[in-house]
Each structure stands twice: as C-alpha cells, then as structure tokens.
C-alpha positions in Angstrom: -0.4 -0.4 0.1 1.3 3.6 -0.9 2.2 6.1 1.6 -0.7 8.7 1.7 0.3 12.2 1.6 -1.4 14.4 4.5 -4.1 15.8 1.6 -5.2 12.3 0.9 -4.9 11.7 4.4 -7.2 14.7 5.2 -9.8 13.5 2.1 -10.8 10.9 3.6 -10.9 12.3 7.1 -13.8 14.7 5.1 -15.2 11.4 3.5 -15.7 9.3 6.9 -17.8 12.9 8.2 -19.3 13.0 5.1 -20.1 9.0 5.1 -20.5 8.5 9.1 -22.4 11.9 10.0 -21.2 12.8 13.9 -24.6 14.0 15.9 -26.9 13.8 12.6 -30.4 14.3 13.2 -32.4 16.1 15.2 -32.8 17.8 19.1 -35.6 15.9 20.5 -37.3 19.3 21.6 -39.7 18.1 24.5 -36.1 16.5 26.7 -34.9 19.3 27.4 -35.2 20.1 30.7 -36.2 23.3 32.2 -32.3 24.3 32.8 -31.4 23.6 29.0 -32.2 26.3 26.0 -32.9 25.3 22.2 -30.8 27.4 19.9 -31.7 26.4 15.9 -30.9 28.4 13.1 -30.8 26.7 9.6 -28.1 28.7 6.4 -28.8 27.6 2.7 -26.6 28.2 0.6 -28.8 29.2 -2.8 -25.3 28.9 -5.2 -25.6 24.6 -5.0 -28.6 23.8 -2.6 -26.8 22.6 0.5 -28.8 23.3 3.6 -27.9 22.9 7.3 -29.7 23.6 10.4 -28.3 23.4 13.5 -29.7 22.7 17.1 -27.8 23.7 20.0 -28.2 23.0 24.0 -26.8 25.2 26.1 -27.0 24.9 29.7 -25.0 27.3 32.7 -23.3 28.6 29.2 -22.4 25.6 28.2 -23.0 23.6 24.7 -24.8 20.2 26.4 -25.8 18.9 23.1 -25.4 19.6 19.6 -26.7 18.4 16.6 -27.4 19.5 12.3 -29.7 17.9 9.7 -29.6 18.6 5.9 -28.7 17.9 2.8 -25.6 19.1 0.8 -21.9 18.3 -0.7 -18.9 16.3 1.2 -18.1 18.8 2.1 -20.8 21.5 3.8 -22.1 18.1 5.7 -18.2 16.9 7.0 -17.2 20.5 8.2 -20.7 20.4 10.1 -20.1 17.7 11.7 -16.7 18.0 12.3 -18.2 21.5 13.9 -20.4 19.7 16.5 -17.8 17.5 17.4 -15.4 20.5 18.3 -17.7 22.4 19.8 -19.8 19.8 22.9 -18.5 20.7 26.0 -17.7 24.3 24.3 -19.0 27.6 26.9 -21.2 30.0 24.3 -17.9 32.6 25.6 -15.9 30.7 23.6 -17.9 29.8 20.1 -19.3 33.9 20.0 -15.1 34.1 19.9 -14.5 31.6 17.3 -13.0 32.6 14.2 -14.0 31.0 10.4 -10.4 30.5 10.3 -10.8 28.1 12.8 -13.4 25.8 10.4 -10.5 25.7 8.0 -8.4 24.2 10.8 -10.6 21.5 11.5 -11.3 20.5 7.7 -7.7 20.5 6.9 -7.4 20.9 3.7 -7.5 23.8 1.1 -11.1 25.6 0.6 -11.5 26.8 -2.9 -12.9 30.2 -3.3 -16.5 28.4 -4.7 -16.7 25.8 -2.4 -16.0 28.5 1.2 -19.9 28.8 2.0 -20.5 25.4 1.5 -17.0 25.6 4.2 -18.8 28.0 6.1 -22.3 27.0 6.4 -22.6 24.9 9.1 -20.6 27.7 11.0 -22.3 30.7 10.4 -26.0 28.3 11.6 -24.1 28.5 14.4 -23.1 31.6 14.8 -26.8 32.6 14.1 -28.3 30.6 16.5 -26.6 31.8 19.4 -27.3 35.5 18.0 -30.6 35.9 17.4 -33.2 38.2 18.8 -34.0 37.1 22.1 -37.8 36.9 21.3 -37.1 33.8 19.2 -35.5 32.0 21.9 -38.4 30.4 24.3 -38.9 30.9 27.6 -39.6 28.3 29.5 -39.6 29.6 32.9 -40.0 33.0 34.4 -37.0 35.5 33.6 -36.2 35.7 37.7 -35.9 31.4 37.4 -33.7 32.0 34.6 -29.7 30.9 34.8 -30.2 32.6 30.9 -31.4 35.6 31.9 -28.9 37.7 30.6 -30.7 36.4 27.3 -34.0 37.8 27.7 -34.9 41.2 27.1 -34.9 43.3 30.0 -38.7 45.1 30.0 -38.0 49.2 29.4 
C-alpha cells in the first residue's frame, strides 16, 4: 500500500464525516430540561442548494448537546459534523469568539473560493443560533428563575 500524503489523509477524514456524520439528526425539544435552552438556526447556500440546520442545547453557558441536519455536498456535511464534535462541551463565550479560520483548521484541506460557503454553512448557522433576537428564544420559565436571564430583553 502506498504511503498517503497528508492531503489524502485529510480527504479521507472528510469523506468519513460525510459518509458517517457525527451528531446528525434532530434534538427532541420535548426532552429539554428546565435549565436548558434549545437554539436552532438554518443556513442555506442558494449557489449549490446545500442546507444545514444546527441545533444547540445550552446549559449553564455551556454547549451540552449539538446536532445538525440537512443536505448538501461532502464539504458542507463533513464540516458540520466536525464542527459539532469540536463544539461539544465548549462555552458560549468560546463560540462567540470563534473565527472562520478555525473551520479551515478543522477541515485541514485547502478550500477553493467556490467552496467557502459550503465549508462555513454549519458555522454560520451556529453563529446565527447564538445571536438570534432574544424574542426568538423560547422562555420556559420566568426571567427570575432562568440562569440565562441575560438572553431575555429587559422590560423598558
């Protein structure tokens, strides 16, 4: 068997995440506990038709669960799978500071300009999920009871 180049190895990793995605599926909102919040956002690439929905369960400022679903090319699906693995257990603060360059590092292969949106689809959805207007975040209890009261708008 010939020695593989690093590009071949990383291509295999991407194909594995595409064929055997991690954390693919929907999070059952009915199983979210009182001290958790489910955030969801969908991102679509009209150029190629790729679509990814990311779901994040936040508990005490930490990403407790994360999943994605949708359809698309190997890059968009693999990048979303790899991103979910990377973000599990991370804080919202970490995610809010995360930059696009980190996605490229996760993929470890050169991304052509035509594939940038594919590679970033899940990342953009995750960023949109945590930055959505606070009125979109379901309130499961009174503001005073919530450990996430900073998400809720204050009364004028």
